[in-house]
C-alpha positions, -999 to +999 in steps of 0.1 A: -464+607-046-491+597-070-506+574-044-504+601-018-521+626-041-549+601-049-553+595-012-558+632-005-584+635-032-602+604-019-604+616+017-614+651+008-641+641-016-653+607-004-648+598+033-679+615+046-700+602+017-688+567+021-694+568+058-729+581+055-736+552+031-724+528+057-745+541+086-783+534+088-802+565+096-820+550+127-787+546+145-782+509+136-749+499+121-744+480+088-707+474+094-697+472+131-660+473+121-635+495+104-630+491+066-616+457+058-578+458+052-561+440+023-554+403+024-523+390+042-507+384+008-513+419-004-502+433+030-469+414+026-464+431-007-472+465+008-449+459+037-420+452+013-427+485-004-426+505+028-393+524+032-373+510+061-355+536+082-350+544+119-378+565+135-373+602+133-373+626+161-403+633+182-392+670+185-421+693+178-448+667+180-482+677+194-516+660+191-528+695+182-509+692+149-533+664+140-567+682+144-594+658+155-622+650+160-636+670+131-672+676+120-685+648+098-720+662+091-754+656+108-740+672+140-716+643+144-678+644+148-654+616+139-655+599+173-692+598+173-694+584+138-669+556+146-689+547+177-720+543+155-701+524+129-684+500+153-713+493+176-747+475+172-781+490+180-764+524+187-789+551+196-778+588+197-792+620+212-798+652+194-761+661+198-751+628+181-737+614+214-742+576+218-766+570+246-770+533+242-756+504+222-733+474+224-696+474+214-672+445+213-636+457+215-616+438+189-583+443+208-594+423+239-628+408+232-645+429+259-682+439+255-693+473+266-727+490+267-714+525+277-696+546+251-675+562+279-657+529+282-643+532+247-615+551+231-612+556+193-577+543+186-556+556+158-542+522+146-510+539+135-506+564+165-502+601+158-468+602+174-457+572+155-468+588+123-450+620+132-417+601+136-424+581+104-428+610+080-459+630+091-437+658+106-432+669+070-469+670+061-492+700+061-516+704+090-544+697+065-529+664+056-524+654+092-560+663+098-570+638+071-549+611+087-563+617+122-599+615+109-595+588+082-628+569+079-618+554+045-590+531+057-586+509+088-570+537+108-598+543+134-614+517+157-635+518+189-617+497+216-615+494+254-601+526+267-576+510+291-562+488+263-558+517+240-540+537+267-517+507+274-508+507+237-499+544+237-477+552+207-461+518+205-456+500+171-462+463+166-426+454+177-435+467+211-472+462+215-499+440+200-536+435+210-541+412+239-564+391+218-539+371+198-564+360+172-566+396+161-529+400+154-532+392+117-560+417+112-541+443+132-510+438+112-529+441+079-545+473+091-512+488+102-494+480+070-523+493+049-523+527+066-486+531+065-485+521+028-513+545+018-497+574+036-461+566+025-449+564+061-416+547+069-411+517+093-380+508+113-363+474+111-378+459+142-413+471+132-410+455+098-396+423+112-425+420+137-451+427+110-435+402+086-436+375+112-473+381+119-483+383+082-463+351+073-483+332+099-517+345+088 
């Protein structure tokens, strides 16, 4: 619970500030990727600490219970901020919509020059989070989770790949680009660990296999 409390304070006070520090004011990007997850060794330690239990019920789940995309300042919402962060030479209009830029989707290696070709993926899907403990959270905490810019929870990827993923965990879906599996597993474990979410046995086994091979 101490880690969870610290997480709430960090997001409430620091996510927007940290992000503004990451972005260059002229629309360029200084990062072009989500925050780096912990090393594979640390992720293995985190994975061992995640409570193993079957997924809970999806009853009552709704994306509306995870409000997004929220205002992040400077007339930009979370989606628009991630597009600026994950792209290169991104230019925006007065409404903060990306009008040009280049994005490389880490999940499949595809390069795009139109923002409409991209989705912002929740690495740990909202439905997965709901069934792993988020059903017990307040709406405010689910809002933090759905808009988390501090951890590796949001990433701009090819929209069709994101939609193929749906709400599947790593036992059922992994990025088509196999060289990204280690990074993806580290991201997934980091998010679940930070938010004290549970994982089922197949999910933990799949993640352990990936991390052991990193």
